[in-house]
C-alpha positions as CSV (number, residue, x, y, z in Angstrom):
1,M,29.9,25.0,6.6
2,E,27.5,22.2,6.2
3,K,28.7,18.8,7.4
4,L,28.0,15.6,5.6
5,L,29.3,13.4,8.4
6,T,29.8,14.2,12.1
7,I,31.4,11.7,14.4
8,K,31.7,12.4,18.1
9,N,33.5,10.3,20.8
10,L,33.0,7.1,18.8
11,V,33.9,3.8,20.6
12,K,34.0,0.2,19.5
13,K,35.1,-2.7,21.7
14,Y,35.5,-6.4,21.1
15,Q,35.5,-9.1,23.8
16,E,37.8,-12.0,23.5
17,G,37.2,-14.2,26.5
18,P,38.2,-12.2,29.6
19,L,40.1,-9.6,27.5
20,E,38.4,-6.5,26.2
21,S,39.9,-4.7,23.1
22,V,39.1,-1.1,22.3
23,V,39.6,-0.8,18.6
24,V,38.1,2.7,18.2
25,N,38.6,4.9,21.1
26,K,36.7,8.2,21.4
27,V,37.2,9.2,17.8
28,S,35.7,12.5,16.6
29,L,35.8,13.6,13.0
30,E,33.9,15.8,10.6
31,V,33.6,15.5,6.8
32,I,32.2,18.1,4.5
33,P,30.5,17.5,1.2
34,G,33.0,17.0,-1.6
35,E,36.0,16.1,0.6
36,F,38.5,13.4,-0.2
37,V,39.6,12.1,3.2
38,I,42.4,9.5,3.5
39,V,42.7,7.4,6.6
40,M,46.2,5.9,7.4
41,G,47.8,4.1,10.2
42,A,49.6,0.9,11.1
43,S,47.9,-2.5,11.0
44,G,45.5,-2.8,13.9
45,S,45.2,1.0,14.4
46,G,41.4,0.9,13.9
47,K,41.2,2.2,10.3
48,T,38.9,-0.5,9.0
49,S,36.9,-0.7,12.2
50,L,36.2,3.0,11.9
51,L,35.1,2.6,8.3
52,H,32.8,-0.3,9.2
53,L,31.1,1.9,11.8
54,I,30.7,4.7,9.4
55,A,29.1,2.2,6.9
56,G,26.8,0.8,9.6
57,I,28.3,-2.7,9.2
58,D,29.2,-2.6,12.9
59,V,27.4,-0.9,15.7
60,P,29.3,1.5,18.1
61,D,29.5,0.9,21.8
62,G,29.6,4.6,22.5
63,G,29.5,8.0,20.7
64,T,27.4,9.1,17.7
65,I,27.6,9.0,13.9
66,C,25.4,11.7,12.3
67,Y,24.7,12.2,8.6
68,H,23.6,15.7,7.5
69,Q,23.7,16.8,11.2
70,T,20.4,15.2,11.9
71,K,20.3,11.5,11.3
72,E,22.0,9.5,14.1
73,F,23.1,6.5,12.2
74,G,25.1,4.3,14.6
75,H,22.2,3.2,16.7
76,M,19.5,2.7,14.1
77,S,18.0,-0.8,13.8
78,E,19.7,-3.1,11.4
79,T,16.9,-2.9,8.9
80,T,16.8,0.9,9.0
81,R,20.6,1.1,8.7
82,A,20.5,-1.2,5.7
83,M,17.9,1.0,4.0
84,F,19.8,4.2,4.8
85,R,23.1,2.7,3.6
86,R,21.5,1.6,0.3
87,K,20.6,5.2,-0.6
88,N,23.4,7.1,1.0
89,I,26.6,5.1,1.2
90,G,28.7,3.3,-1.4
91,I,31.3,0.8,-0.3
92,V,34.4,-0.5,-2.1
93,F,36.5,-3.2,-0.5
94,Q,40.0,-4.5,-1.3
95,Q,38.5,-7.7,-2.7
96,Q,36.0,-6.6,-5.3
97,C,33.1,-8.8,-4.2
98,L,31.6,-8.9,-7.6
99,I,28.9,-11.5,-8.3
100,P,30.6,-14.1,-10.6
101,D,27.5,-15.1,-12.5
102,L,26.6,-11.5,-13.4
103,S,28.1,-9.5,-16.2
104,V,29.9,-6.2,-15.7
105,Y,26.7,-4.4,-16.7
106,E,24.6,-6.5,-14.3
107,N,27.1,-6.1,-11.4
108,I,27.0,-2.3,-11.8
109,M,23.2,-2.4,-12.1
110,L,22.8,-4.6,-9.0
111,P,22.0,-1.8,-6.4
112,V,19.3,-0.5,-8.8
113,M,18.0,-4.1,-9.3
114,L,17.7,-4.6,-5.5
115,G,16.0,-1.4,-4.6
116,G,14.8,0.5,-7.8
117,S,11.5,0.6,-9.5
118,R,11.0,-0.7,-13.1
119,A,11.2,2.9,-14.3
120,E,14.4,3.6,-12.4
121,K,16.0,0.4,-13.9
122,A,15.0,1.5,-17.4
123,A,16.3,5.0,-16.9
124,M,19.6,3.8,-15.4
125,K,20.6,1.8,-18.6
126,D,22.0,4.8,-20.4
127,T,23.7,6.1,-17.2
128,I,25.6,2.8,-16.7
129,L,26.7,2.6,-20.4
130,A,27.9,6.2,-20.2
131,L,29.9,5.4,-17.0
132,C,31.4,2.4,-18.7
133,Q,32.4,4.5,-21.7
134,Q,33.9,7.2,-19.5
135,F,36.0,4.8,-17.4
136,G,37.2,2.3,-20.0
137,L,34.8,-0.5,-19.5
138,Q,32.7,0.0,-22.7
139,D,34.1,-3.2,-24.3
140,H,33.6,-5.3,-21.3
141,T,29.9,-4.8,-20.3
142,R,28.9,-8.3,-21.3
143,K,32.0,-10.0,-19.8
144,Y,32.0,-11.8,-16.4
145,P,34.3,-10.9,-13.5
146,S,36.6,-13.9,-14.2
147,Q,37.3,-12.4,-17.7
148,L,38.5,-9.1,-16.3
149,S,41.9,-7.9,-15.0
150,G,42.1,-6.9,-11.3
151,G,42.0,-3.2,-12.3
152,Q,38.9,-3.7,-14.4
153,Q,37.2,-5.6,-11.6
154,Q,37.9,-2.8,-9.2
155,R,36.6,-0.2,-11.6
156,T,33.4,-2.3,-11.9
157,A,33.1,-2.4,-8.1
158,I,33.6,1.4,-7.9
159,L,30.9,2.1,-10.5
160,R,28.5,-0.3,-8.7
161,A,29.1,1.6,-5.5
162,V,28.4,5.0,-7.1
163,V,25.6,4.1,-9.6
164,N,22.9,5.3,-7.1
165,R,24.9,8.6,-6.6
166,P,25.3,8.1,-2.8
167,P,26.5,11.2,-0.9
168,L,29.4,9.2,0.6
169,L,31.8,6.6,-0.9
170,L,33.8,4.5,1.5
171,C,36.9,2.7,0.1
172,D,38.9,0.1,2.2
173,E,42.3,-0.4,0.5
174,P,40.8,-0.3,-3.0
175,T,44.3,-0.7,-4.6
176,G,45.7,-3.1,-2.1
177,S,45.6,-6.1,-4.4
178,L,46.5,-4.2,-7.6
179,N,49.8,-3.5,-9.3
180,S,51.1,0.0,-9.7
181,A,49.6,0.6,-13.2
182,Q,46.2,-0.8,-12.2
183,S,46.3,1.3,-9.0
184,E,47.0,4.4,-11.0
185,I,43.9,3.8,-13.2
186,V,41.7,3.2,-10.1
187,M,42.9,6.3,-8.3
188,E,42.4,8.4,-11.4
189,L,38.8,7.2,-11.5
190,L,38.3,8.1,-7.8
191,T,39.9,11.5,-8.4
192,Q,37.6,12.2,-11.3
193,L,34.6,11.2,-9.2
194,N,35.7,13.5,-6.4
195,Q,36.3,16.4,-8.8
196,K,32.6,16.0,-9.8
197,G,31.6,16.3,-6.2
198,Q,31.7,12.8,-4.8
199,T,32.7,12.7,-1.1
200,I,35.2,9.9,-0.4
201,I,36.7,8.4,2.7
202,L,39.5,6.0,1.7
203,V,41.7,3.7,3.9
204,T,45.2,3.0,2.6
205,H,48.8,2.1,3.5
206,D,50.0,3.5,0.2
207,R,51.6,7.0,0.2
208,K,51.1,7.4,-3.6
209,V,47.4,6.8,-3.0
210,A,47.3,9.0,0.0
211,V,48.6,12.1,-1.8
212,R,45.5,12.0,-4.0
213,G,43.3,13.0,-1.1
214,Q,42.8,16.5,0.4
215,R,43.2,15.5,4.0
216,V,45.0,12.7,5.7
217,V,43.7,11.4,9.1
218,Y,46.3,9.3,10.9
219,M,45.1,6.7,13.4
220,A,47.1,4.9,16.2
221,D,45.7,2.7,18.9
222,G,42.1,3.4,17.9
223,Q,42.5,7.2,18.1
224,V,43.1,10.0,15.7
225,A,46.7,10.8,16.3
226,G,47.1,13.7,13.8
227,Q,45.7,15.2,10.6
228,L,47.4,16.7,7.5
229,T,45.6,18.9,5.0
230,F,47.1,19.5,1.6
231,A,46.9,22.8,-0.3
232,G,44.8,22.4,-3.4
233,D,47.4,23.6,-5.8
234,E,50.4,21.6,-4.4
235,P,52.4,19.5,-6.8
236,V,52.6,15.8,-6.1
237,D,56.2,15.7,-5.1
238,L,55.7,18.4,-2.5
239,R,52.7,16.5,-1.1
240,E,54.8,13.3,-0.9
241,E,57.5,15.2,1.1
242,E,54.9,16.6,3.5
243,L,53.2,13.3,3.9
244,T,56.6,11.5,4.5
245,H,57.5,14.1,7.2
246,F,54.0,13.8,8.8
247,L,54.2,10.0,9.0
248,Q,57.8,9.9,10.2
249,Q,56.7,12.2,13.1
250,R,54.2,9.5,14.1
251,G,56.6,6.6,13.9
252,W,55.6,5.3,10.5
């Protein structure tokens, strides 16, 4: 089966004075198009560091990151990585990082404004309005981030990340600062995007978020310490039981 992302023996180190810390330690991982992969692990296990390497925000000290089996991404120049990322990777952080002086519509349009032609910008207007209608932001397109709830801000950030239809969406604790009701709305949005074919890798500590994925990758001490794949037709309560047992076996 075709691989969207292939990671082999990935290593990332940080130097703090005389001490060297290995935060990602020979990680290998494959992701196929349309997967919804959850990354879990204790604080300091290397989850976010791995996500930053996949996004090209950090550069690996060893190993390879390949997209579509041919493009070795990890060791491209900074400019080339940025250009590749703009077209191929959407990123959502725990803090929404919206531009405060731009409206909801303008924030979602931002990736197109930065890299699109005039024709692309004009063509994208209806797409953005349709996305806002679909995901409950149709009455907020002219509002600014400070006028939105946390859940509305995160939905805006997600739509901004996918407006260019990137093959891969990376989410780092996207519900970490939200209450349970807002989290549910955000996860429903991500689930709907995945059902339409969006490939997602999501880092979380939340079990209720994790059971929305198809596969859980557990990290410990910078390494992959286990994986759990859910059956597609499993009810949520059974997934929660399986995940709880899986995490308890790894000292969660």
